[in-house]
C-alpha positions as CSV (number, residue, x, y, z in Angstrom):
1,M,7.1,-36.3,-25.8
2,D,4.7,-36.4,-28.7
3,N,6.1,-33.6,-30.8
4,K,4.4,-34.6,-34.1
5,K,1.2,-32.9,-33.1
6,K,-0.3,-30.1,-35.3
7,V,-0.5,-26.9,-33.4
8,H,-2.1,-23.7,-34.7
9,F,-1.3,-20.4,-33.0
10,M,-4.1,-17.8,-33.0
11,G,-2.4,-14.4,-32.6
12,I,1.0,-15.9,-33.7
13,C,2.6,-12.6,-34.5
14,G,2.5,-11.5,-30.8
15,S,5.6,-11.0,-28.7
16,G,5.2,-14.2,-26.7
17,A,3.5,-16.5,-29.2
18,A,6.0,-15.9,-32.0
19,P,9.1,-17.3,-30.1
20,I,7.2,-20.3,-28.8
21,A,5.9,-21.1,-32.3
22,V,9.4,-21.0,-33.6
23,I,10.8,-23.2,-30.8
24,A,7.9,-25.7,-31.3
25,K,8.5,-25.8,-35.0
26,N,12.2,-26.7,-34.4
27,M,11.2,-29.3,-31.8
28,G,9.2,-31.2,-34.5
29,F,5.7,-29.8,-34.2
30,D,3.7,-29.1,-37.3
31,V,3.1,-25.3,-36.7
32,S,0.9,-22.8,-38.4
33,G,-0.7,-19.6,-37.2
34,C,-3.0,-16.7,-38.0
35,D,-3.1,-13.0,-36.9
36,L,-5.0,-9.9,-37.7
37,N,-1.8,-7.9,-38.0
38,M,0.6,-9.5,-40.5
39,S,3.2,-6.7,-40.2
40,A,3.7,-7.1,-36.5
41,Y,7.1,-6.4,-35.0
42,Y,7.8,-10.0,-34.3
43,N,6.8,-11.4,-37.7
44,D,10.2,-11.8,-39.3
45,A,11.3,-14.7,-37.2
46,L,8.2,-16.7,-38.2
47,V,8.8,-16.1,-41.9
48,K,12.5,-17.1,-41.5
49,N,11.4,-20.4,-39.9
50,S,9.0,-21.2,-42.8
51,I,5.9,-21.1,-40.6
52,E,2.7,-20.7,-42.5
53,I,0.7,-17.6,-41.4
54,F,-2.8,-16.8,-42.4
55,K,-4.2,-13.3,-42.3
56,G,-7.3,-13.0,-40.1
57,H,-9.1,-15.8,-38.2
58,D,-11.1,-18.5,-39.8
59,L,-12.7,-21.8,-38.7
60,N,-11.0,-23.6,-41.5
61,H,-7.6,-23.0,-39.9
62,I,-8.2,-25.6,-37.2
63,E,-9.8,-28.3,-39.4
64,N,-7.0,-30.9,-38.9
65,V,-5.3,-29.4,-35.9
66,D,-4.5,-31.2,-32.6
67,I,-4.0,-28.0,-30.5
68,L,-5.2,-24.4,-30.8
69,A,-2.8,-22.3,-28.8
70,I,-4.0,-18.7,-28.4
71,S,-2.8,-15.5,-26.9
72,P,-4.7,-14.8,-23.7
73,A,-5.6,-11.3,-25.1
74,I,-7.8,-13.0,-27.7
75,L,-10.1,-14.3,-24.9
76,D,-10.8,-10.6,-24.2
77,I,-11.0,-9.4,-27.7
78,S,-12.8,-12.3,-29.5
79,P,-14.0,-14.8,-26.8
80,N,-16.8,-16.1,-29.0
81,H,-14.9,-16.4,-32.2
82,P,-15.8,-19.6,-34.1
83,E,-12.2,-20.9,-33.9
84,I,-12.3,-20.6,-30.1
85,V,-15.8,-22.0,-29.8
86,E,-14.9,-25.0,-32.0
87,A,-11.6,-25.6,-30.2
88,K,-13.4,-25.6,-26.8
89,K,-15.9,-28.1,-28.1
90,R,-13.1,-30.4,-29.4
91,G,-11.1,-30.0,-26.2
92,I,-8.0,-28.7,-28.0
93,L,-7.9,-25.0,-26.7
94,M,-5.1,-23.7,-24.6
95,T,-3.1,-20.5,-24.2
96,W,0.4,-20.5,-25.7
97,Q,1.7,-20.5,-22.1
98,E,-0.2,-23.7,-21.3
99,F,1.2,-25.2,-24.5
100,S,4.7,-24.1,-23.6
101,A,4.5,-25.6,-20.1
102,K,3.0,-28.9,-21.2
103,Y,5.0,-29.6,-24.4
104,V,8.0,-27.3,-24.6
105,Q,9.2,-27.1,-21.0
106,N,8.3,-30.7,-20.3
107,E,11.2,-32.5,-18.6
108,K,13.4,-29.4,-18.8
109,Y,15.3,-27.5,-16.1
110,V,13.2,-24.3,-16.2
111,I,14.6,-20.9,-15.3
112,S,11.8,-18.4,-15.2
113,I,12.2,-14.6,-15.1
114,S,9.3,-12.7,-13.5
115,G,8.5,-9.2,-12.3
116,T,6.7,-6.1,-13.4
117,H,9.7,-4.7,-15.3
118,G,12.8,-6.0,-17.0
119,K,11.7,-9.5,-17.8
120,S,12.8,-9.5,-21.4
121,T,16.2,-8.0,-20.9
122,T,16.9,-10.3,-18.0
123,T,15.7,-13.4,-19.9
124,I,17.9,-12.7,-22.9
125,L,20.9,-11.9,-20.8
126,M,20.4,-15.1,-18.8
127,G,20.2,-17.1,-22.0
128,L,23.3,-15.4,-23.4
129,V,25.4,-16.1,-20.2
130,L,24.4,-19.7,-20.3
131,E,25.1,-19.9,-24.0
132,N,28.6,-18.4,-23.4
133,G,29.0,-20.8,-20.5
134,G,28.5,-23.8,-22.8
135,L,25.1,-24.8,-21.3
136,D,23.3,-24.5,-24.7
137,P,19.9,-23.3,-23.4
138,I,16.5,-23.0,-25.1
139,V,15.4,-19.4,-24.6
140,E,12.0,-17.7,-25.0
141,A,11.4,-13.9,-24.5
142,G,8.9,-11.4,-25.8
143,T,11.4,-9.3,-27.7
144,T,14.0,-9.5,-30.4
145,F,17.7,-10.1,-29.9
146,K,19.9,-9.4,-32.9
147,N,22.5,-12.1,-32.1
148,W,19.7,-14.7,-32.3
149,G,17.5,-13.2,-34.9
150,G,14.4,-13.1,-32.7
151,G,13.2,-13.6,-29.1
152,Y,14.3,-17.2,-29.0
153,R,17.3,-19.4,-28.9
154,L,17.2,-23.0,-30.1
155,G,19.3,-25.0,-27.7
156,K,19.7,-28.8,-27.2
157,S,20.3,-29.0,-23.5
158,M,17.9,-29.5,-20.6
159,Y,18.0,-25.8,-19.7
160,F,14.9,-23.7,-20.7
161,V,15.0,-19.9,-19.9
162,C,11.7,-18.1,-20.2
163,E,9.8,-14.9,-19.3
164,A,7.1,-15.6,-16.7
165,D,4.3,-13.0,-17.1
166,E,1.9,-12.4,-14.2
167,F,-1.0,-11.1,-16.4
168,N,-3.9,-13.6,-16.5
169,N,-1.8,-15.6,-14.0
170,N,0.0,-16.9,-17.1
171,F,3.2,-17.8,-15.1
172,L,1.2,-20.2,-12.9
173,N,1.5,-22.7,-15.8
174,Y,5.2,-23.0,-15.2
175,N,7.2,-25.1,-12.7
176,P,10.6,-23.5,-12.5
177,S,13.7,-24.9,-10.8
178,I,15.1,-21.3,-10.6
179,A,12.8,-18.3,-10.3
180,I,14.1,-14.7,-10.5
181,I,11.8,-11.9,-9.4
182,N,13.1,-8.5,-10.6
183,N,10.4,-6.3,-8.9
184,I,6.7,-6.2,-8.1
185,K,4.4,-3.2,-8.8
186,M,0.7,-2.8,-9.4
187,D,0.0,-3.3,-13.1
188,H,-2.6,-4.9,-15.4
189,P,-5.6,-3.2,-13.8
190,E,-7.8,-4.9,-16.4
191,F,-7.0,-8.2,-14.6
192,F,-5.8,-7.4,-11.1
193,K,-8.0,-5.5,-8.7
194,D,-5.2,-4.1,-6.5
195,I,-1.6,-4.7,-5.4
196,N,-2.7,-7.4,-3.0
197,E,-4.0,-9.5,-5.9
198,V,-0.7,-9.0,-7.7
199,K,1.2,-10.2,-4.6
200,D,-1.1,-13.2,-4.2
201,S,-0.3,-14.1,-7.8
202,F,3.4,-13.9,-7.2
203,K,3.1,-16.0,-4.0
204,N,1.4,-18.7,-6.0
205,F,4.1,-18.5,-8.6
206,I,6.8,-19.0,-5.9
207,K,4.9,-22.1,-4.7
208,K,5.3,-23.6,-8.2
209,L,9.0,-24.1,-7.6
210,K,10.3,-27.6,-8.0
211,G,13.5,-29.5,-8.2
212,S,16.4,-27.4,-6.9
213,K,13.9,-24.7,-5.8
214,I,16.1,-21.6,-6.0
215,L,14.4,-18.2,-5.5
216,I,16.4,-15.1,-6.5
217,V,14.9,-11.8,-5.5
218,N,15.6,-8.0,-5.6
219,E,15.5,-6.7,-2.0
220,D,15.0,-3.1,-3.3
221,S,11.4,-4.0,-4.2
222,A,9.1,-3.4,-1.2
223,A,6.4,-5.8,-2.3
224,I,9.0,-8.6,-2.6
225,G,10.0,-8.0,1.0
226,E,6.4,-8.3,2.1
227,I,5.9,-11.5,0.2
228,L,9.0,-13.1,1.7
229,Y,7.9,-12.3,5.2
230,E,4.4,-13.8,4.5
231,L,6.0,-17.0,3.0
232,K,8.8,-17.2,5.5
233,N,7.6,-20.5,7.1
234,W,6.6,-22.1,3.9
235,L,10.0,-21.3,2.2
236,K,11.8,-22.9,5.1
237,T,9.5,-26.0,5.3
238,E,9.8,-26.5,1.5
239,G,13.6,-26.1,1.6
240,V,13.6,-23.2,-0.9
241,K,17.1,-21.7,-1.4
242,V,16.4,-17.9,-1.1
243,I,19.0,-15.6,-2.4
244,G,18.7,-11.8,-2.2
245,Y,20.5,-8.9,-3.8
246,Y,20.3,-5.2,-3.1
247,I,21.7,-1.8,-4.0
248,N,19.8,0.4,-1.4
249,N,17.6,-1.6,0.8
250,K,18.8,-4.6,2.7
251,L,16.0,-6.8,4.1
252,E,16.2,-8.4,7.5
253,F,15.4,-11.9,6.2
254,P,17.3,-15.2,6.6
255,F,18.7,-15.5,3.1
256,N,20.8,-18.5,2.2
257,T,23.1,-16.1,0.4
258,E,23.0,-12.3,-0.1
259,Y,24.7,-10.0,-2.6
260,R,25.4,-6.3,-1.9
261,V,26.0,-4.0,-4.9
262,K,27.8,-0.6,-5.2
263,L,27.2,1.4,-8.3
264,N,30.4,2.9,-9.7
265,S,29.8,4.9,-12.9
266,N,27.4,5.4,-15.8
267,T,28.3,6.4,-19.3
268,P,26.4,6.4,-22.6
269,E,28.1,3.0,-23.3
270,Y,28.0,1.1,-20.0
271,S,27.3,0.9,-16.3
272,S,29.9,-0.4,-13.9
273,F,29.3,-1.8,-10.4
274,K,30.9,-3.8,-7.6
275,V,29.3,-7.0,-6.2
276,I,30.1,-8.0,-2.7
277,S,29.1,-11.4,-1.1
278,E,30.6,-12.7,2.1
279,D,34.4,-12.0,1.7
280,K,34.4,-11.8,-2.1
281,E,34.3,-8.7,-4.3
282,N,34.0,-8.5,-8.0
283,N,33.8,-5.6,-10.5
284,F,31.5,-5.8,-13.5
285,K,30.6,-3.7,-16.5
286,I,27.3,-4.1,-18.4
287,G,26.8,-2.5,-21.8
288,L,23.5,-0.9,-20.8
289,I,22.7,2.3,-18.9
290,G,20.7,2.7,-15.7
291,Q,20.4,1.3,-12.2
292,H,17.5,-0.9,-13.3
293,N,19.7,-2.7,-15.8
294,V,22.3,-3.3,-13.1
295,Q,19.5,-4.9,-11.0
296,N,18.4,-7.0,-14.0
297,S,21.9,-8.3,-14.4
298,L,22.2,-9.3,-10.7
299,G,19.6,-12.0,-10.9
300,V,21.4,-13.4,-14.0
301,L,24.8,-13.3,-12.2
302,I,23.4,-15.2,-9.2
303,A,21.6,-17.8,-11.3
304,A,24.6,-18.4,-13.5
305,L,26.9,-18.9,-10.5
306,E,24.4,-21.4,-9.0
307,L,24.6,-23.3,-12.3
308,G,28.4,-23.3,-12.2
309,V,29.2,-20.7,-15.0
310,D,32.7,-19.3,-14.6
311,I,32.7,-15.7,-13.3
312,D,35.0,-14.5,-16.1
313,I,32.5,-15.7,-18.7
314,I,29.7,-13.8,-16.9
315,K,31.8,-10.6,-16.8
316,N,32.6,-10.9,-20.5
317,S,29.0,-11.6,-21.4
318,F,27.8,-8.6,-19.4
319,E,30.3,-6.2,-20.9
320,N,29.5,-7.2,-24.5
321,F,25.7,-7.2,-24.0
322,K,24.2,-4.2,-25.8
323,G,20.5,-4.8,-25.1
324,I,17.5,-6.1,-26.9
325,G,14.9,-4.8,-29.3
326,R,12.7,-1.9,-28.1
327,R,14.3,-1.5,-24.6
328,L,15.9,1.9,-24.8
329,E,17.2,0.8,-28.2
330,L,19.2,3.4,-30.0
331,I,17.8,3.0,-33.5
332,A,19.3,6.1,-35.2
333,N,21.8,8.8,-34.8
334,I,21.2,11.4,-37.4
335,D,23.5,14.4,-37.3
336,E,23.8,13.9,-33.5
337,I,20.0,13.6,-33.1
338,K,19.6,10.3,-31.3
339,V,16.4,8.3,-31.6
340,F,15.5,5.6,-29.1
341,D,12.7,3.1,-29.2
342,D,11.4,2.0,-25.8
343,F,8.7,-0.5,-24.8
344,A,7.9,1.3,-21.5
345,H,4.1,1.5,-20.9
346,H,4.1,1.7,-17.1
347,P,5.0,5.0,-15.3
348,T,7.8,3.4,-13.3
349,A,9.5,2.2,-16.4
350,V,9.0,5.5,-18.1
351,A,10.5,7.4,-15.2
352,I,13.5,4.9,-14.9
353,T,14.2,5.3,-18.6
354,L,14.2,9.1,-18.5
355,D,16.4,9.1,-15.3
356,S,18.9,6.8,-17.1
357,I,19.0,9.0,-20.1
358,R,19.6,12.1,-17.9
359,L,22.4,10.3,-16.1
360,S,24.2,9.2,-19.2
361,Y,23.5,12.2,-21.4
362,P,23.6,15.2,-19.0
363,G,22.6,18.5,-20.4
364,K,20.8,17.2,-23.5
365,K,17.3,18.2,-24.5
366,V,15.0,15.1,-24.2
367,F,11.9,14.6,-26.3
368,A,9.5,12.0,-24.9
369,I,6.8,10.7,-27.3
370,F,4.4,8.6,-25.4
371,E,1.8,6.1,-26.7
372,P,-0.5,5.0,-23.8
373,R,-1.2,1.3,-23.7
374,Q,-4.8,0.4,-22.6
375,L,-7.3,2.8,-21.1
376,S,-7.5,1.1,-17.7
377,R,-3.7,1.5,-17.1
378,T,-3.8,5.1,-18.3
379,K,-6.7,5.9,-15.9
380,L,-5.2,4.1,-12.9
381,F,-1.8,5.8,-13.3
382,F,-2.9,9.1,-14.7
383,H,-1.0,11.3,-12.2
384,E,2.0,8.9,-12.1
385,F,2.4,9.1,-15.9
386,A,2.3,12.9,-15.6
387,T,5.0,12.9,-12.9
388,A,7.2,10.5,-14.9
389,L,6.9,12.3,-18.2
390,K,7.7,15.7,-16.5
391,K,11.3,14.3,-16.5
392,A,11.5,15.1,-20.2
393,D,12.0,18.6,-21.7
394,R,9.3,18.1,-24.3
395,V,6.4,15.7,-24.3
396,I,4.0,14.6,-27.1
397,I,1.3,12.1,-26.2
398,T,-0.3,10.2,-29.1
399,R,-3.4,8.1,-29.5
400,P,-3.7,5.1,-27.0
401,F,-3.1,1.6,-28.1
402,L,-6.1,-0.3,-26.8
403,G,-4.9,-3.9,-27.3
404,R,-7.1,-6.4,-25.5
405,E,-9.5,-3.5,-24.3
406,A,-10.4,-2.7,-27.9
407,N,-13.9,-4.1,-27.7
408,K,-14.7,-3.2,-24.1
409,N,-16.3,0.2,-24.8
410,L,-14.4,1.8,-21.9
411,E,-14.8,5.5,-21.2
412,P,-11.9,7.4,-23.0
413,V,-9.2,9.2,-21.1
414,D,-8.8,13.0,-21.6
415,L,-5.2,13.1,-22.8
416,D,-5.4,16.9,-23.2
417,M,-5.8,17.0,-19.4
418,L,-2.8,14.7,-19.0
419,S,-0.8,17.1,-21.2
420,D,-1.9,20.0,-19.0
421,E,-0.8,18.3,-15.9
422,I,2.6,17.6,-17.3
423,G,2.9,21.3,-18.3
424,I,1.0,23.5,-20.7
425,N,4.1,24.8,-22.3
426,K,5.9,21.4,-22.3
427,A,3.4,18.8,-23.4
428,E,0.6,18.3,-25.9
429,Y,-1.7,15.6,-27.2
430,I,-1.4,14.9,-31.0
431,E,-3.3,11.9,-32.2
432,N,-2.0,11.8,-35.8
433,F,1.5,10.2,-36.4
434,D,2.2,12.5,-39.4
435,K,1.5,15.6,-37.4
436,I,3.8,14.4,-34.6
437,C,6.6,13.9,-37.2
438,E,6.0,17.4,-38.5
439,K,6.3,18.8,-34.9
440,I,9.5,16.8,-34.2
441,L,11.1,17.9,-37.5
442,S,10.5,21.5,-36.7
443,E,11.8,21.4,-33.1
444,A,14.6,18.8,-32.9
445,K,18.1,20.1,-33.2
446,N,21.6,18.6,-33.3
447,G,22.4,17.0,-29.9
448,D,18.8,16.4,-28.9
449,I,17.5,13.0,-27.8
450,I,14.1,11.6,-28.9
451,I,12.6,8.6,-27.1
452,V,9.5,7.0,-28.5
453,F,7.7,5.1,-25.7
454,G,5.0,2.5,-26.3
455,A,4.1,-1.2,-26.6
456,G,1.7,-1.0,-29.5
457,E,2.1,0.9,-32.8
458,S,4.7,3.3,-31.5
459,Y,7.6,1.4,-33.3
460,K,6.0,2.5,-36.6
461,L,6.2,6.1,-35.4
462,S,9.8,5.9,-34.5
463,R,10.7,4.5,-37.9
464,K,8.7,7.3,-39.6
465,I,10.6,9.9,-37.6
466,I,13.9,8.4,-38.7
467,E,12.9,8.3,-42.3
468,L,11.9,12.0,-42.3
469,L,14.9,13.1,-40.3
470,N,17.1,11.4,-42.8
471,Q,15.4,13.2,-45.6
472,K,15.6,16.6,-43.8
473,H,19.3,16.1,-43.2
474,G,20.0,15.1,-46.8
475,L,21.0,11.5,-45.9
476,V,18.5,10.0,-48.4
477,K,17.2,11.2,-51.7
């Protein structure tokens, strides 16, 4: 592998580009990057690894560069930027996913985690189990994990664990030996026309399997079942080892192996469950709450067993895993007011998170502060968001984070109408972060739970709420 190339990441502070940039730097690439937002959530890892970052975008950045790796979002936001135009002319332009596939994953045993929800949690847990099992993997995920200091792990073995994102068909760059599919739902309406296009994309992803060709799927996802039936003959002809797991919905499909799961209990500290396969039963605890996190862990369990990791190591890894950054992350407990930061920006994820909180913290008043991400998603799921957010006792909706739709001049969404549908006496739209903080400070009482939902600027709001709560309760001067 030619790892002496100079690669410049445009949009380097993004959740996906940052980990790959760090991994590339540590593989010997000469790495630099630029971003409009220098204070992004994932910036610390870049600084720690001495990667040079420029503010803004400029043609001079790629003067002596061999590869310009970009976030796919930039093709929507600034498709005619001089850096991109020049890189195309020189034949050095690729997305960071293409770069990862061609240069980082090359000659590796790739374990790809896909699905509409739970990719980051599953990817980090997969990497952690393999680490504890002595397999020393490289790991890339669009999040942060305190144990590793970022969304990456720098291993030296042949194993490479990564998120596989369906947006822009990004995951079709990858050729995994093991593919885990957590679930499939309609999402990314700015790219996919309907659920059938989403399913077609996942079918093509499955067809990218190579080597040991192991496919691990969640039978509780209806769309996964439809895909399996449609690919049944192809899977058999290609010799794909298909392994299913389920809690509620067993599929009538000729799985090579199948795992049944019984949920035992849920507390604020962990979820416990029993896994049954053939004549074997094993009990597990995971240091996360919610059925969805049990499902996330099942794909990891199966993949780890396929790779020969001892089951006691898996059990211990699960029990000691306390989650990742911005996934129902408890970031403060101030006089028994708990503040959670959560990345959810799809109605299913919002609903699951609120259900999990209700189960683990019964009787508590729950505040949901929701930052919509992208207008197309908000419009498509308008009623679904209302239904999901009704699960909270008090809802505040803030200004949308437009992301890659910032320059598309889309018609705005009436968020006052969304508030009305949730409940006139329960929800309101407040655009300004300072005013949201004032409202929370006046209403939140000891024992209440505050969840800040969003995948854009919402993490800044959650930190501001904590700062002001600390001041109000006399914890800082």
